[in-house]
LOPALUM-57281 format. One record per residue: x negated, y negated, z negated of N, C-alpha, C, O in turn. Coordinates in steps of 0.001 Angstrom, whole numbers, padded with zeros to 6 digits. Layout:
<atoms>
ATOM       n.X       n.Y       n.Z      ca.X      ca.Y      ca.Z       c.X       c.Y       c.Z       o.X       o.Y       o.Z
ATOM         X         Y         Z         X         Y         Z         X         Y         Z         X         Y         Z
...
</atoms>
This chain:
<atoms>
ATOM       n.X       n.Y       n.Z      ca.X      ca.Y      ca.Z       c.X       c.Y       c.Z       o.X       o.Y       o.Z
ATOM    004715   -122679   -064963    003583   -121821   -064930    003700   -120884   -063582    004783   -120444   -063196
ATOM    002662   -120676   -063028    002807   -119832   -061960    002737   -118376   -062276    001952   -118039   -063163
ATOM    003410   -117520   -061706    003558   -116067   -061965    002222   -115486   -061391    001698   -116020   -060413
ATOM    001729   -114507   -061935    000290   -113785   -061456    000861   -113156   -060089    002012   -112736   -059969
ATOM   -000021   -113155   -059173    000192   -112605   -057781    000006   -111250   -057774   -000557   -110771   -058759
ATOM    000331   -110561   -056938    000009   -109103   -056791   -001469   -108547   -057116   -002359   -109374   -056916
ATOM   -001794   -107546   -057488   -003181   -107178   -057742   -003674   -106626   -056510   -003212   -105670   -055888
ATOM   -004847   -107472   -056184   -005657   -107117   -054875   -006752   -106125   -055352   -006995   -105924   -056542
ATOM   -007434   -105484   -054248   -008626   -104890   -054520   -008253   -103291   -054899   -007152   -102762   -054749
ATOM   -009285   -102768   -055348   -009325   -101111   -055660   -008234   -100919   -056950   -008010   -101796   -057785
ATOM   -007669   -099703   -056925   -006864   -099342   -058085   -007759   -099170   -059343   -008890   -098685   -059308
ATOM   -007095   -099644   -060517   -008025   -099295   -061736   -007761   -097964   -061993   -006908   -097330   -061373
ATOM   -008611   -097398   -063087   -008649   -096040   -063334   -007290   -095668   -064167   -006767   -096466   -064945
ATOM   -006802   -094400   -063915   -005572   -093818   -064415   -005438   -092554   -064136   -006193   -092097   -063278
ATOM   -004438   -091650   -064788   -004345   -090329   -064276   -003735   -090359   -062899   -003940   -089407   -062145
ATOM   -003034   -091336   -062535   -002470   -091339   -061218   -003795   -091303   -060117   -003866   -090489   -059196
ATOM   -004749   -092276   -060385   -005870   -092573   -059781   -006769   -091294   -059697   -007333   -091090   -058622
ATOM   -006956   -090413   -060730   -007636   -089257   -060664   -007093   -088186   -059599   -007731   -087434   -058863
ATOM   -005777   -088350   -059745   -004930   -087131   -058884   -005043   -087760   -057321   -005025   -087012   -056343
ATOM   -005142   -089000   -057224   -005220   -089441   -055919   -006663   -089211   -055255   -006756   -088938   -054058
ATOM   -007640   -089318   -055982   -009046   -088869   -055616   -009142   -087480   -055351   -009751   -087100   -054351
ATOM   -008577   -086628   -056180   -008653   -085167   -056033   -007915   -084841   -054694   -008444   -084070   -053893
ATOM   -006702   -085414   -054439   -006098   -085135   -053355   -006882   -085350   -052047   -006899   -084571   -051094
ATOM   -007525   -086518   -052147   -008188   -086735   -050793   -009523   -086060   -050647   -009972   -085849   -049520
ATOM   -010232   -085682   -051818   -011428   -084903   -051761   -010997   -083623   -051337   -011506   -083140   -050325
ATOM   -010157   -083024   -051952   -009650   -081638   -051401   -009529   -081473   -049872   -010094   -080598   -049215
ATOM   -008678   -082475   -049379   -008398   -082604   -047853   -009780   -082741   -047135   -010108   -082013   -046198
ATOM   -010541   -083708   -047636   -011757   -083978   -047041   -012825   -082798   -047015   -013485   -082581   -045999
ATOM   -012952   -082119   -048060   -013855   -080973   -048205   -013341   -079898   -047225   -014145   -079310   -046502
ATOM   -012016   -079626   -047184   -011547   -078580   -046372   -011420   -078877   -044837   -011252   -077956   -044037
ATOM   -011506   -080192   -044448   -011396   -080648   -042999   -012970   -080873   -042550   -013296   -080418   -041454
ATOM   -013847   -081479   -043259   -015226   -081873   -042802   -016297   -081085   -043451   -017459   -081288   -043100
ATOM   -016002   -080122   -044447   -017012   -079204   -044756   -017780   -080118   -046023   -017615   -081320   -046233
ATOM   -018620   -079216   -046756   -019065   -079759   -047960   -020119   -080953   -047807   -020092   -081992   -048467
ATOM   -020931   -080663   -046947   -022119   -081535   -046464   -021733   -082768   -046092   -022296   -083748   -046579
ATOM   -020765   -082892   -045217   -020307   -084033   -044454   -019655   -085014   -045577   -019789   -086219   -045361
ATOM   -019107   -084702   -046508   -018129   -085495   -047473   -019279   -086102   -048381   -020239   -085479   -048833
ATOM   -018994   -087400   -048547   -019804   -088163   -049458   -018824   -088788   -050491   -017637   -088968   -050219
ATOM   -019328   -089082   -051582   -018374   -089839   -052694   -017831   -091029   -052086   -016638   -091292   -052239
ATOM   -018702   -091877   -051315   -018273   -093050   -050663   -016907   -092970   -049967   -015961   -093741   -050128
ATOM   -016983   -091785   -049082   -016058   -091672   -048217   -014685   -091203   -048964   -013608   -091518   -048459
ATOM   -014731   -090480   -050122   -013599   -090235   -050732   -013041   -091149   -051401   -011833   -091195   -051630
ATOM   -014095   -092175   -051871   -013622   -093223   -052671   -012753   -094244   -051663   -011735   -094809   -052061
ATOM   -013234   -094391   -050441   -012533   -095125   -049463   -011061   -094649   -049220   -010049   -095340   -049339
ATOM   -011135   -093434   -048883   -009935   -092709   -048691   -008868   -092763   -049834   -007662   -092823   -049597
ATOM   -009350   -092741   -050965   -008354   -092928   -052133   -008146   -094408   -052388   -007209   -094694   -053133
ATOM   -008778   -095260   -051953   -008735   -096749   -052330   -009076   -097055   -053590   -008418   -097850   -054260
ATOM   -010249   -096385   -054071   -010808   -096617   -055408   -012255   -097179   -055447   -012935   -097114   -054423
ATOM   -012710   -097677   -056477   -014216   -097915   -056576   -014874   -096778   -056620   -014364   -095790   -057148
ATOM   -016257   -096748   -056002   -016919   -095534   -056107   -017397   -095359   -057511   -017731   -094219   -057834
ATOM   -017472   -096207   -058294   -017817   -096140   -059724   -016876   -095105   -060550   -017257   -094405   -061489
ATOM   -015634   -095152   -060032   -014496   -094346   -060640   -014837   -093037   -060512   -014749   -092289   -061487
ATOM   -015253   -092606   -059340   -015330   -091177   -059136   -016645   -090610   -059877   -016718   -089468   -060329
ATOM   -017614   -091515   -059931   -018800   -091036   -060912   -018382   -090885   -062258   -018886   -090089   -063050
ATOM   -017264   -091823   -062548   -016863   -091891   -064154   -015976   -090535   -064381   -015958   -089975   -065477
ATOM   -015260   -090067   -063282   -014385   -089024   -063533   -014991   -087719   -063473   -014683   -086787   -064216
ATOM   -015941   -087679   -062487   -016394   -086422   -062018   -017943   -086223   -062034   -018410   -085101   -061841
ATOM   -018724   -087281   -062259   -020142   -087208   -062467   -020902   -086986   -061159   -021915   -087668   -061004
ATOM   -020586   -086200   -060280   -021333   -085912   -059111   -020513   -085287   -058044   -019357   -084941   -058288
ATOM   -021036   -085129   -056902   -020431   -084348   -055714   -019983   -083049   -056317   -018823   -082636   -056295
ATOM   -020933   -082492   -056816   -020671   -080952   -057335   -019576   -080822   -058508   -018941   -079797   -058756
ATOM   -019478   -081982   -059145   -018283   -082192   -060086   -016921   -082397   -059470   -015885   -081884   -059895
ATOM   -017018   -083152   -058486   -015742   -083514   -057637   -015273   -082287   -056964   -014095   -081927   -056967
ATOM   -016288   -081630   -056359   -015998   -080299   -055600   -015257   -079280   -056554   -014210   -078711   -056249
ATOM   -015883   -079135   -057658   -015212   -078310   -058651   -013881   -078584   -059156   -013043   -077712   -059385
ATOM   -013723   -079799   -059317   -012316   -080220   -059913   -011223   -080407   -058596   -010001   -080433   -058743
ATOM   -011845   -080514   -057441   -010921   -080341   -056223   -010503   -079095   -056016   -009402   -078934   -055488
ATOM   -011214   -078096   -056350   -010895   -076634   -056213   -010169   -076095   -057461   -009786   -074925   -057481
ATOM   -009973   -076924   -058501   -009339   -076699   -059814   -010074   -075490   -060575   -009531   -074497   -061058
ATOM   -011366   -075796   -060564   -012245   -074740   -061388   -012713   -075321   -062709   -013338   -076377   -062798
ATOM   -012378   -074583   -063684   -012525   -075003   -065107   -014016   -074856   -065171   -014483   -075571   -066057
ATOM   -014844   -074212   -064568   -016326   -074175   -064620   -016841   -074051   -063143   -016500   -073176   -062347
ATOM   -017662   -075010   -062930   -018246   -075290   -061587   -019599   -074410   -061556   -020497   -074701   -062346
ATOM   -019773   -073221   -060556   -021194   -072688   -060697   -022104   -073528   -060399   -023078   -073511   -061151
ATOM   -022124   -074466   -059318   -023291   -075140   -059121   -023810   -075994   -060402   -025002   -076020   -060711
ATOM   -022756   -076720   -061148   -023125   -077407   -062286   -023727   -076339   -063444   -024616   -076673   -064228
ATOM   -023275   -075362   -063434   -023757   -074264   -064525   -025171   -073935   -064219   -026046   -073876   -065083
ATOM   -025372   -073707   -062847   -026757   -073418   -062393   -027641   -074608   -062830   -028535   -074364   -063640
ATOM   -027499   -075750   -062421   -028173   -076978   -062722   -028516   -077034   -064252   -029609   -077418   -064667
ATOM   -027406   -076584   -065113   -027756   -076509   -066596   -028731   -075254   -066892   -029579   -075346   -067779
ATOM   -028618   -074350   -066301   -029506   -073016   -066727   -030960   -073463   -066223   -031977   -073227   -066874
ATOM   -030950   -074119   -065018   -032341   -074629   -064657   -033009   -075555   -065556   -034220   -075532   -065773
ATOM   -032083   -076470   -066134   -032875   -077326   -067104   -033062   -076836   -068352   -033817   -077493   -069069
ATOM   -032526   -075754   -068846   -032745   -075195   -070146   -033897   -074210   -070242   -034054   -073718   -071359
ATOM   -034691   -073848   -069330   -035859   -073186   -069669   -036584   -072781   -068283   -036149   -073111   -067180
ATOM   -037650   -072087   -068480   -038694   -071916   -067330   -038093   -070754   -066506   -037065   -070162   -066832
ATOM   -038839   -070482   -065394   -038534   -069434   -064214   -038594   -068102   -064871   -037830   -067214   -064491
ATOM   -039569   -067872   -065965   -039681   -066566   -066663   -038524   -066144   -067141   -038271   -064949   -066989
ATOM   -037673   -066892   -067737   -036403   -066278   -068314   -035321   -066686   -067509   -034185   -066610   -067976
ATOM   -035526   -067151   -066251   -034211   -067512   -065474   -033331   -066398   -065247   -032170   -066542   -065631
ATOM   -033686   -065212   -064647   -032683   -064242   -064356   -031977   -063865   -065534   -030760   -063788   -065367
ATOM   -032421   -063592   -066747   -031616   -063275   -067879   -030496   -064241   -068182   -029310   -063955   -068343
ATOM   -031177   -065670   -068244   -030124   -066800   -068323   -028965   -066838   -067415   -027833   -066978   -067878
ATOM   -029164   -066728   -066225   -028303   -066784   -065200   -027273   -065733   -065507   -026095   -066052   -065672
ATOM   -027731   -064351   -065599   -026619   -063376   -065993   -025740   -063586   -067122   -024524   -063419   -067021
ATOM   -026386   -063994   -068343   -025539   -064450   -069425   -024884   -065518   -069085   -023818   -065455   -069698
ATOM   -024918   -066627   -068349   -024134   -067580   -068015   -022814   -067261   -067129   -021682   -067698   -067338
ATOM   -023233   -066396   -066093   -022219   -065987   -065142   -021247   -065121   -065993   -020051   -065397   -065903
ATOM   -021622   -064127   -066793   -020856   -063106   -067487   -019960   -063925   -068497   -018742   -063754   -068553
ATOM   -020635   -064820   -069285   -019852   -065855   -070134   -018738   -066477   -069545   -017623   -066454   -070066
ATOM   -019010   -067071   -068407   -018004   -067896   -067663   -016947   -067118   -067064   -015763   -067436   -067170
ATOM   -017382   -066037   -066395   -016397   -065185   -065747   -015334   -064327   -066608   -014164   -064065   -066330
ATOM   -016082   -063980   -067714   -015414   -063225   -068876   -014341   -064092   -069665   -013420   -063580   -070301
ATOM   -014550   -065413   -069561   -013801   -066158   -070287   -012327   -066254   -069961   -012095   -066665   -068824
ATOM   -011235   -065949   -070751   -009929   -066290   -070146   -009349   -067676   -069856   -008193   -067815   -069456
ATOM   -010134   -068630   -070055   -009786   -069891   -069396   -010486   -070113   -068239   -009824   -070291   -067216
ATOM   -011750   -070144   -068176   -012615   -070447   -066767   -012684   -069225   -065872   -012993   -069366   -064689
ATOM   -012399   -067982   -066402   -012649   -066984   -065399   -011417   -066787   -064241   -011651   -066634   -063042
ATOM   -010273   -066815   -064747   -009291   -066544   -063691   -009351   -067519   -062654   -009196   -067062   -061522
ATOM   -009557   -068883   -062764   -009492   -069802   -061617   -010631   -069436   -060603   -010507   -069433   -059378
ATOM   -011717   -069139   -061287   -012897   -068570   -060333   -012523   -067171   -059560   -012901   -066998   -058401
ATOM   -011883   -066344   -060151   -011465   -065092   -059487   -010451   -065405   -058302   -010540   -064918   -057174
ATOM   -009456   -066311   -058743   -008532   -066778   -057757   -009081   -067490   -056680   -008628   -067296   -055552
ATOM   -010117   -068396   -056895   -010693   -068934   -055920   -011519   -067923   -054813   -011445   -067995   -053586
ATOM   -012262   -067038   -055556   -012983   -065873   -054595   -011945   -065147   -053843   -012111   -064883   -052652
ATOM   -010816   -064791   -054526   -009809   -063960   -053607   -009236   -064850   -052346   -009024   -064399   -051220
ATOM   -009047   -066100   -052738   -008431   -066842   -051630   -009536   -067136   -050450   -009207   -067313   -049277
ATOM   -010737   -067161   -050867   -011818   -067641   -050058   -011998   -066576   -049168   -012346   -066867   -048023
ATOM   -011805   -065218   -049510   -011820   -064131   -048652   -010708   -064117   -047519   -010919   -063694   -046383
ATOM   -009535   -064615   -047953   -008229   -064561   -046799   -008254   -065924   -046273   -007581   -066083   -045255
ATOM   -008899   -066985   -046747   -008520   -068137   -045898   -009898   -068663   -045448   -010786   -068928   -046258
ATOM   -010025   -068795   -044153   -011152   -068992   -043641   -011686   -070312   -043792   -012904   -070472   -043870
ATOM   -010883   -071272   -043841   -011263   -072864   -044123   -012087   -072987   -045558   -013171   -073543   -045739
ATOM   -011289   -072333   -046481   -011789   -072337   -047851   -012989   -071474   -047865   -013943   -071829   -048558
ATOM   -013048   -070405   -047194   -014255   -069583   -047273   -015523   -070307   -046749   -016594   -070297   -047354
ATOM   -015316   -070901   -045633   -016269   -071794   -044956   -016926   -072898   -045917   -018116   -073213   -045910
ATOM   -015925   -073424   -046744   -016469   -074585   -047609   -017265   -073933   -048746   -018372   -074341   -049097
ATOM   -016657   -072943   -049269   -017262   -072066   -050505   -018602   -071667   -049945   -019562   -071959   -050659
ATOM   -018824   -071131   -048945   -020109   -070748   -048362   -021102   -071922   -048285   -022246   -071871   -048736
ATOM   -020518   -073054   -047628   -021394   -074112   -047457   -021999   -074716   -048781   -023171   -075062   -048933
ATOM   -021001   -074780   -049697   -021463   -075130   -051208   -022519   -074364   -051880   -023482   -074806   -052506
ATOM   -022191   -073157   -051656   -023225   -072039   -052221   -024487   -072222   -051657   -025491   -072278   -052368
ATOM   -024532   -072331   -050302   -025911   -072520   -049735   -026543   -073629   -050183   -027732   -073516   -050479
ATOM   -025916   -074850   -050316   -026626   -076076   -050548   -026776   -076339   -051832   -027788   -076944   -052186
ATOM   -025766   -075922   -052817   -025898   -076164   -054129   -026620   -075178   -054982   -027251   -075510   -055986
ATOM   -026516   -074059   -054589   -027120   -072757   -055439   -028289   -072176   -054705   -029385   -072172   -055266
ATOM   -028148   -071665   -053453   -029261   -071037   -052922   -030416   -072075   -052781   -031537   -071791   -053201
ATOM   -030150   -073293   -052184   -031254   -074373   -051969   -031943   -074665   -053184   -033159   -074855   -053230
ATOM   -031029   -074710   -054359   -031469   -075267   -055553   -032482   -074020   -056220   -033428   -074379   -056921
ATOM   -032276   -072744   -056005   -033040   -071768   -056698   -034346   -071584   -055568   -035433   -071168   -055967
ATOM   -034147   -071890   -054313   -035274   -071872   -053507   -036236   -072820   -053760   -037371   -072620   -053329
ATOM   -035942   -073995   -054493   -036767   -075100   -054863   -037607   -074580   -056061   -038695   -075088   -056334
ATOM   -037142   -073687   -056675   -037829   -073269   -057884   -038825   -072237   -057768   -039566   -071960   -058712
ATOM   -038880   -071613   -056569   -040044   -070508   -056476   -041025   -070888   -055105   -040737   -071413   -054030
ATOM   -042201   -070417   -055616   -043134   -071025   -054465   -043155   -070011   -053240   -042567   -068934   -053337
ATOM   -043764   -070332   -052215   -043949   -069485   -050973   -043051   -069845   -049875   -041986   -070446   -050015
ATOM   -043518   -069464   -048853   -042825   -069705   -047469   -041464   -069043   -047300   -040597   -069544   -046585
ATOM   -041281   -067824   -048021   -040038   -067191   -047855   -039181   -067505   -048966   -038352   -066625   -049198
ATOM   -039145   -068569   -049759   -038480   -068942   -050775   -037001   -068883   -050754   -036323   -068407   -051664
ATOM   -036468   -069485   -049473   -035201   -069317   -049034   -034571   -067928   -048938   -033398   -067750   -049265
ATOM   -035238   -067092   -048555   -034852   -065680   -048461   -034905   -065077   -049836   -033965   -064379   -050219
ATOM   -035856   -065283   -050536   -035756   -064807   -051921   -034695   -065340   -052751   -034182   -064603   -053594
ATOM   -034283   -066613   -052599   -033182   -067278   -053353   -031920   -066654   -052864   -031077   -066273   -053676
ATOM   -031735   -066522   -051499   -030606   -065688   -050946   -030344   -064375   -051521   -029216   -064057   -051898
ATOM   -031440   -063539   -051605   -031457   -062228   -052219   -030946   -062404   -053622   -030064   -061663   -054053
ATOM   -031473   -063361   -054345   -030988   -063503   -055746   -029541   -063810   -055881   -028862   -063245   -056739
ATOM   -029046   -064690   -055061   -027808   -065076   -055041   -026789   -063811   -054636   -025689   -063600   -055148
ATOM   -027413   -063053   -053624   -026526   -061756   -053059   -026401   -060979   -054374   -025240   -060720   -054691
ATOM   -027335   -060566   -055178   -027173   -059755   -056309   -026261   -060244   -057369   -025516   -059505   -058013
ATOM   -026364   -061626   -057530   -025243   -062234   -058538   -024034   -061857   -057859   -023276   -061130   -058502
ATOM   -023666   -062215   -056624   -022487   -062191   -055974   -021823   -060657   -056177   -020630   -060488   -056434
ATOM   -022747   -059625   -056026   -022572   -058373   -056202   -021953   -057928   -057547   -021043   -057116   -057710
ATOM   -022642   -058634   -058481   -022276   -058462   -059919   -020972   -058837   -059890   -020124   -058021   -060250
ATOM   -020617   -060057   -059482   -019339   -060687   -059783   -018203   -059943   -059162   -017083   -059862   -059666
ATOM   -018634   -059315   -057842   -017423   -058410   -057074   -017312   -057309   -057761   -016188   -056847   -057958
ATOM   -018374   -056719   -058225   -017951   -055168   -058846   -017482   -055278   -060306   -016936   -054312   -060841
ATOM   -017669   -056355   -060918   -017359   -056348   -062448   -015831   -057039   -062305   -014882   -056638   -062978
ATOM   -015743   -058013   -061438   -014214   -058742   -061568   -013259   -058688   -060596   -012101   -059072   -060760
ATOM   -013737   -058190   -059508   -012858   -057901   -058387   -012368   -056431   -058200   -011197   -056065   -058105
ATOM   -013533   -055634   -058166   -013384   -054316   -057969   -013080   -053500   -059322   -012434   -052452   -059307
ATOM   -013580   -054047   -060437   -013535   -053655   -061699   -014134   -051967   -061760   -013550   -050991   -062230
ATOM   -015273   -052022   -061215   -016165   -050832   -060918   -016682   -050549   -062440   -017248   -051399   -063128
ATOM   -016400   -049245   -062842   -017084   -048670   -064006   -018388   -047921   -063778   -018546   -047175   -062812
ATOM   -019347   -048154   -064732   -019240   -048756   -065892   -019426   -050326   -065943   -019265   -050971   -066979
ATOM   -019723   -050790   -064927   -020097   -052225   -064979   -018849   -053144   -065615   -019071   -054002   -066470
ATOM   -017582   -052876   -065124   -016593   -053719   -065626   -016622   -053695   -067198   -016311   -054744   -067762
ATOM   -016985   -052536   -068009   -016849   -052744   -069288   -018081   -052726   -070060   -018066   -052460   -071262
ATOM   -019253   -053023   -069359   -020403   -053209   -069890   -020470   -054563   -070807   -019923   -055625   -070512
ATOM   -021295   -054295   -072048   -021569   -055622   -072822   -022450   -056488   -072032   -023072   -056120   -071035
ATOM   -022461   -057639   -072533   -023234   -058663   -071932   -024711   -058377   -071909   -025339   -058762   -070923
ATOM   -025334   -057754   -072868   -026449   -057393   -073171   -026962   -056243   -072215   -028113   -056187   -071781
ATOM   -025917   -055294   -071933   -026080   -054084   -071057   -026233   -054800   -069736   -027190   -054463   -069038
ATOM   -025463   -055691   -069324   -025521   -056321   -067893   -026817   -057020   -067702   -027436   -056916   -066643
ATOM   -027283   -057799   -068799   -028541   -058459   -068662   -029592   -057411   -068498   -030558   -057632   -067767
ATOM   -029444   -056169   -069204   -030672   -055272   -069385   -030756   -054646   -068011   -031899   -054504   -067577
ATOM   -029762   -054249   -067254   -029716   -053565   -066061   -029805   -054467   -064831   -030394   -054138   -063802
ATOM   -029212   -055561   -065004   -029243   -056377   -063681   -030448   -057400   -063571   -030875   -057721   -062462
ATOM   -030945   -057866   -064651   -031858   -058895   -064526   -033203   -058502   -064002   -033817   -059345   -063348
ATOM   -033756   -057279   -064217   -034927   -056955   -063538   -034784   -056751   -061975   -035832   -056821   -061333
ATOM   -033727   -056532   -061360   -033565   -056585   -059974   -033516   -058262   -059476   -034028   -058606   -058411
ATOM   -032886   -059160   -060327   -032890   -060272   -059992   -034382   -060923   -059966   -034751   -061790   -059173
ATOM   -035128   -060354   -060946   -036396   -061058   -060993   -037298   -060482   -059822   -038133   -061185   -059252
ATOM   -037101   -059326   -059546   -037705   -058692   -058291   -037406   -059558   -057017   -038265   -059915   -056211
ATOM   -036204   -059817   -056958   -035770   -060542   -055774   -036302   -061931   -055750   -036395   -062480   -054652
ATOM   -036687   -062610   -056898   -037424   -064001   -056895   -038846   -063633   -056459   -039467   -064480   -055816
ATOM   -039425   -062461   -056740   -040897   -062078   -056316   -040809   -062007   -055017   -041587   -062733   -054398
ATOM   -039971   -061238   -054313   -040010   -060805   -052867   -040578   -059587   -052682   -041401   -059140   -053480
ATOM   -040105   -058806   -051381   -040607   -057513   -051299   -042129   -057310   -051009   -042919   -057987   -050353
ATOM   -042262   -056257   -051652   -043753   -055860   -051578   -044553   -056313   -052644   -045694   -055860   -052734
ATOM   -044135   -057151   -053485   -044775   -057607   -054745   -044749   -056576   -055625   -045847   -056344   -056131
ATOM   -043847   -055876   -055973   -043872   -054753   -057003   -044847   -053670   -056629   -045569   -053119   -057459
ATOM   -044838   -053386   -055331   -046012   -052543   -054864   -047403   -052893   -055107   -048287   -052143   -055522
ATOM   -047496   -054239   -054769   -048951   -054663   -055068   -049283   -054831   -056497   -050445   -054724   -056888
ATOM   -048155   -055129   -057399   -048401   -055401   -058925   -048848   -053658   -059389   -049760   -053327   -060147
ATOM   -048058   -052920   -058791   -048295   -051624   -059242   -049540   -050752   -058760   -049875   -049712   -059328
ATOM   -050170   -051276   -057680   -051335   -050635   -057163   -052586   -050764   -058111   -052977   -051858   -058517
ATOM   -053158   -049621   -058418   -054486   -049574   -059422   -055428   -050260   -058830   -055621   -050250   -057614
ATOM   -056049   -050874   -059621   -057353   -051672   -059395   -058447   -050741   -058861   -058696   -049675   -059425
ATOM   -059136   -051182   -057699   -060125   -050413   -057317   -061378   -050385   -058257   -061719   -051388   -058883
ATOM   -062049   -049194   -058331   -063235   -049182   -059134   -064575   -049694   -058457   -064873   -049316   -057324
ATOM   -065148   -050317   -058975   -066397   -050957   -058459   -067506   -049845   -058398   -068638   -050124   -058002
</atoms>
């Protein structure tokens, strides 16, 4: 009876395969940037079938989050918030999701550590910047009408980033000790205004002209 020959082709799925994918993905993301990396290129670099990456990580956003060892991926969380309701309640739902994830003792610390590292590490900072622009700012810009949608989406993300910085890095009071409901109550109106754009509040508040 002939002995079976050596296995040819791609590696089968296993914990070692997952680790190999993550090793290649992290290196590629840091070297090439978020946009340039494709799931196919990571699969080729790790010597695995493309289907295995989809099986383990679901999407490029999922692979990025796993490569950075994030227990919660902000881009995937945003996608979930978008799917769960309409634009009218979007600011409140974003704030609740952000606070829930960053307050969580499991998912919060890796996010805080990533943010601190991104500030000091130029390559990681550039990678996070690109991912935020493409997966968060661009996604929000697609939700709002108008030629300046990108600016309004960026303003929205800027305010969310300010909330994260003051509550979790600077621990600024009273923001750091606010309840979720208080954060929603004080922050979401500004986020809603950011989505509307400058000048909209003034126009809305202008009294109607009498005929």
